[in-house]
N, C-alpha and C positions, 0 to 999 in steps of 0.2 A: 548662538548657533542655530542653524536651520534644522528642521525636522529631517530633511533629506540627508544632511551631513551626519546627524545623530544616528539615523537608521543605518547609514553606510558603516559607521564606526561600530555599531552594535552587530551588524552582519559580519564584520571582520572578526570581532571577538568570538562570535558563535562559531565561525569557520575555524578559528584557531583552537577552540576547545574541542571541536570534532577531530581536528588533526592530532590532538594529544590524547584522545579518549582511551586508546589501548594501553597507554603508559601511565594512566591516572587511576588511582584507586576508585572503584565504582561510587562509593558514597561521596567522595570528593568531587567527582565529575558531575554527579547529580546536584550537589550543593552549588557548584559553580553555574550550572545551567539554570537552577532556580533563581540564583542571583541575577543572571543575565535576563531571564524572563521578567523578573520584577522591574528591571530597568528599561524594558523595551519602550521606545518612544512612540510607537504606533498604537492604533486603536483596534487593529484587526487581530486575527487569531494566530499570527505568526509565532509569537512567544510561546503560546500553549502548544503549537505544533512542534516547535523545537524541543520543548521540555518533554512532550510525549515521546518523541523519537529517542531522546536520551534515556528516559525511563524504560522504554521498550527494548532498546538495544542492550540494556544492562540487566534484563530479566525481571523488570518490575511491571509486567504486563497489566495487572489490575490497576495500578496507579496511572499507567499510560492511557488506559481506556478513558478515564475521566478527562484527561488533558486533550485527547483527540476529540472528544465530544464538545469540550469547551472551544477548541479551535474551530470546529464546524459551526458552532453557534455564533462565534464572532466574525466568521468569514475569512476566506483566503483567496489569494490570486489563483488563476487557473493551474499553474504549474504545481503549487503546493497542494491544491485541492486534489489533483490527480495522485500525487505522492501520498497524501493522507489516506486516500481510499485504499491504496495497496497496503500501507503500513497498518492502518486500523483494521482492515479486513483480515490481515494476517494475525494481528493480535487477538481479534475475536475468535479466530480458529484456535489459536494456542490456549485460550481460556475456556474452550469448550462451547462457545456460543456459535455453533456451526451454521444454523439457519440465518442468523444475522450476518455472519461472515460472508456467506454465499450471496445474500442480498446486496451487501455493500460492494463486493467485488464484481458482481454481475452488472451493477449500475455505475461502475467506475468510469469516469470520463477518460477519453483518449487524450494523450498528450505526448509529445516527443520525449519528454523527460522520463516517461515510464515505459515506453515501447510496448512490448507484449507482456510486461510484468503483471498487469491486472489479470490477464487470462491464465498465466502460469499459477498465480496464487489462487485464482478461482478453481483451477483444476485440483490443487492441493486440498482446498476446502471441500470440494465435492468428494474427493477420495476419502478424506477423513469422515465424511458423512455416509460412507458406504455406497456412494453413487459412482462406482468405478467406470462404467461405460461412458457416463457423461463426462467424467474427468478426462478420460482418454480422448474423447471427441474434442473437448475444449483445447487440449494440448495440440492435437493434430491440426485443428483449424487455425491455431496460432502459428504453427510452423508452415503450413501449406503455402502461404504467399512467398516464402523464401526459397521454395524448391525450384530448381531450374527446369524441371519437367514432371510429368505424371500428375499434374495438379487436378485434372478432372477425375482421375481414378481415386486419388487420395481424398478429395472432397466427398465422392460417393461412398467410399469405405467409412469415412468419419460419420456421415449421415446415417449409414446403416447400423452403426453402433447403438443408436438410440431410437431409431424408427422401428415401429412394429413390423414384424415379418409380413410380407405380402403373400397371399395364397398363390400357389403356382398356377399358371394358366396353361391350357392345353393348346 
């Protein structure tokens, strides 16, 4: 069998497991993903990424952190790297590592698969860190391009949230 075929079969098995995750007991789903991760035919970080996502989605954030870090060390394609930034950044927030969460999410690469998600999760991390004005600004700036009008005003109001007040001129 070729590595491409093996990887395609592995990907199908992972997708099937994700399709069944809500109807599978958590420990069983994690064990199944661990088994799939061990059988991954590739050398990149995809298996660690999938395992991290499973652990994360089933409330095992501390275990997920280690797998996200392993996936980063092994390398990922652009799509999964962008998704990892969102997922890992969110996990860091949930485990109280707010400064690291903010750094990961602020540096998250743009990709069509994540859209504005990195900025939304960055806003959540900023809010959790008590940086409410910055959080609101990030959300407004993420939404502004989708507005049919008032863009210039919205941009100015968003900037004013975190810019120091200017002294009034006469």
